[in-house]
C-alpha positions in Angstrom: -25.5 21.7 1.2 -24.8 25.4 1.7 -21.4 26.8 2.1 -20.4 27.3 5.9 -20.3 30.9 6.9 -17.9 32.4 9.4 -17.9 35.4 11.6 -16.4 37.9 9.2 -17.3 39.9 6.3 -15.6 39.0 3.0 -14.9 41.6 0.4 -17.7 41.5 -2.3 -15.1 40.8 -5.0 -14.0 37.7 -3.2 -17.4 36.7 -2.3 -18.5 36.6 -6.0 -15.8 34.0 -6.7 -17.0 31.6 -4.2 -19.7 28.9 -4.8 -22.9 28.5 -2.5 -22.3 24.9 -1.7 -18.6 24.8 -0.8 -15.3 26.6 -0.7 -14.0 23.9 -3.2 -10.4 23.0 -3.8 -7.4 24.3 -2.0 -6.5 27.7 -3.7 -5.7 31.3 -3.2 -7.9 34.3 -4.2 -6.7 37.7 -4.4 -9.0 40.6 -4.9 -8.8 44.3 -3.9 -5.8 43.9 -1.7 -7.3 41.0 0.2 -6.2 37.4 0.1 -8.4 34.4 0.7 -6.6 31.2 1.3 -8.5 28.1 1.2 -6.7 25.0 2.6 -7.9 21.7 3.9 -7.0 19.9 7.3 -5.2 16.6 6.8 -7.6 13.9 5.6 -8.2 10.6 6.8 -8.5 7.4 4.7 -12.2 7.2 5.0 -13.0 10.9 4.8 -15.6 11.8 2.3 -15.6 15.6 2.9 -12.9 17.9 3.7 -12.5 20.0 6.8 -11.8 23.6 5.6 -9.2 25.9 6.8 -10.1 29.3 5.4 -7.6 32.2 5.9 -8.2 35.7 5.2 -5.4 38.2 5.0 -6.8 41.7 4.9 -4.9 44.5 3.0 -3.3 45.8 6.4 -1.5 42.5 6.7 -3.8 40.8 9.4 -4.9 37.2 9.3 -8.1 35.5 10.3 -9.0 31.9 10.2 -12.5 30.7 9.9 -13.7 34.1 11.4 -11.2 33.9 14.2 -8.3 36.6 14.5 -5.4 34.1 15.3 -4.8 33.3 11.7 -1.1 33.2 11.8 -1.2 30.8 14.7 -3.8 28.5 12.8 -1.7 28.4 9.7 1.3 27.3 11.6 -0.8 24.8 13.4 -2.1 23.4 10.1 1.3 22.7 8.8 2.2 21.1 12.2 -0.8 18.8 11.8 0.5 17.7 8.4 3.9 17.1 9.8 2.5 15.1 12.8 0.4 13.0 10.2 3.4 12.3 8.2 5.5 11.2 11.3 2.7 8.7 12.2 2.5 7.2 8.7 6.2 7.0 8.6 6.2 5.0 11.7 3.5 2.8 10.5 5.5 2.2 7.2 8.5 1.1 9.4 6.2 -1.5 11.1 4.4 -2.9 8.2 5.6 -6.3 7.2 2.6 -7.7 5.2 0.9 -6.8 1.9 -2.3 -6.2 3.7 -0.6 -3.7 6.2 1.0 -1.9 3.2 -2.3 -1.7 1.4 -4.1 -0.2 4.3 -1.2 2.3 4.7 -1.4 3.3 1.1 -5.1 4.2 1.7 -4.0 6.8 4.2 -0.8 8.1 2.5 -2.2 8.7 -1.0 -5.1 11.1 0.0 -2.6 12.9 2.6 0.0 13.3 -0.1 -2.5 14.7 -2.7 -3.8 17.3 0.1 -0.2 18.2 1.0 0.7 18.8 -2.7 -2.4 21.0 -3.2 -1.7 22.9 -0.1 1.7 23.7 -1.4 0.4 24.9 -4.7 -2.1 27.1 -2.9 0.6 28.6 -0.8 2.8 29.2 -3.7 0.0 31.0 -5.4 -0.7 33.1 -2.4 3.1 33.9 -2.2 2.9 35.2 -5.7 0.1 37.5 -5.0 1.7 39.0 -1.7 5.4 38.8 -2.4 6.5 40.7 0.7 4.7 38.5 3.4 7.4 36.7 5.3 4.7 34.3 6.8 3.7 33.0 3.4 7.2 32.6 2.4 8.0 30.4 5.5 4.7 28.5 5.3 5.3 27.9 1.5 8.7 26.5 2.1 7.5 24.4 4.9 4.6 23.1 2.7 7.1 22.1 0.0 9.1 20.1 2.5 5.9 18.3 3.7 4.6 17.5 0.4 8.0 16.2 -0.6 8.1 13.9 2.4 4.7 12.5 1.5 5.7 11.9 -2.2 8.8 9.9 -0.9 6.7 8.0 1.7 4.1 7.2 -1.0 6.8 5.9 -3.4 8.4 3.9 -0.7 5.0 2.2 0.2 4.1 1.4 -3.4 7.7 0.0 -4.0 7.4 -2.2 -1.0 3.9 -3.3 -2.0 5.1 -4.1 -5.5 8.0 -6.0 -4.2 5.8 -8.2 -2.0 3.5 -8.9 -4.8 6.2 -9.9 -7.3 7.9 -12.0 -4.7 4.7 -13.8 -4.0 4.1 -14.2 -7.8 7.6 -15.6 -8.2 7.2 -18.1 -5.4 3.8 -19.2 -6.7 5.4 -19.8 -10.1 8.2 -21.8 -8.4 5.7 -23.8 -6.5 3.8 -24.6 -9.7 7.0 -25.5 -11.6 7.7 -28.0 -8.7 4.3 -29.5 -8.7 4.5 -30.0 -12.5 7.9 -31.7 -12.1 6.6 -34.0 -9.5 3.6 -34.8 -11.6 5.9 -35.7 -14.4 7.8 -38.1 -12.4 4.8 -39.7 -11.0 3.6 -40.0 -14.7 6.9 -41.8 -15.5 6.4 -44.3 -12.8 2.9 -44.9 -13.8 3.9 -45.5 -17.3 6.6 -48.1 -16.1 4.5 -49.8 -13.5 0.9 -49.8 -15.1 1.5 -52.3 -18.0 3.0 -54.7 -15.8 0.2 -54.6 -13.2 -2.4 -54.6 -16.0 -0.8 -57.7 -17.5 -0.4 -59.5 -14.0 -4.1 -58.7 -13.2 -5.3 -59.8 -16.6 -3.5 -63.3 -16.5 -3.9 -63.9 -12.8 -0.2 -64.7 -12.3 0.7 -66.6 -9.2 4.1 -68.0 -10.0 6.2 -70.2 -7.6 9.1 -68.2 -6.3 10.6 -70.5 -3.9 9.7 -68.6 -0.7 6.5 -70.3 0.2 8.1 -72.4 3.1 10.7 -69.8 4.1 10.8 -68.7 7.7 9.0 -65.4 8.7 12.4 -63.4 8.6 12.2 -63.3 4.8 8.8 -61.6 4.8 10.2 -58.8 7.0 13.3 -58.7 4.9 11.1 -58.2 1.8 9.1 -55.6 3.7 12.1 -53.6 4.6 13.3 -53.8 1.1 10.1 -52.5 -0.3 10.1 -49.7 2.4 13.6 -48.6 1.3 12.6 -48.6 -2.4 9.5 -46.7 -1.7 11.5 -44.0 0.3 14.0 -43.8 -2.7 11.2 -43.2 -5.1 9.7 -40.4 -2.8 13.0 -38.8 -2.6 13.3 -38.9 -6.3 9.8 -37.3 -6.9 10.4 -34.6 -4.3 14.0 -33.8 -5.2 13.2 -30.9 -7.3 11.3 -29.2 -4.6 13.9 -29.5 -2.0 16.6 -28.0 -4.4 14.3 -24.9 -4.9 13.9 -24.4 -1.2 
């Protein structure tokens, strides 16, 4: 892929420092009194290439952007685009409630934060090359603020995501402990009842208990008593889970 050309003539000293395929990373090039400032537009989460904003400051202090003479306006607009993107991502962060939403947001905040930081460094380098340019000073200071905001937002998103992951892991560990406790209680019941059931089954016990000729109400009383005992056992088995909740 050949590097995109614009409607201007770059000084040969600067032209020699550019590659043929791309303008490359965000940086400042100063040669023969001319400043070439290579910046990137705010990236999207799925962008594989960068949209270049190439500014040329000639030795007489005039700015061009991508071959157009309104370089100063375009530089301010570029910073405004980064501020707008930050506001949108900050609003999305406030509305994010799940780990999936935070992860998707992280995919947008991370590249935007890196791009804003590189833009800040490029503007700082340009400021060091041309110390008396008030526009570069103002844009450098604004770029520092924008990059700092992205760094804070990125930290907040990562912290919120880590908190949700840790909380989910803690809840899962608690559920696992509850299940283990319930399983232990069931094992205790099985250890108590299994020998009795095995012996009764083996010997085929059918002992006279005196209730053979009792009225039907006795059956219902025994049924209710068994139901109460069953509910009591269920409460004992699940008691640990209710305490954790």
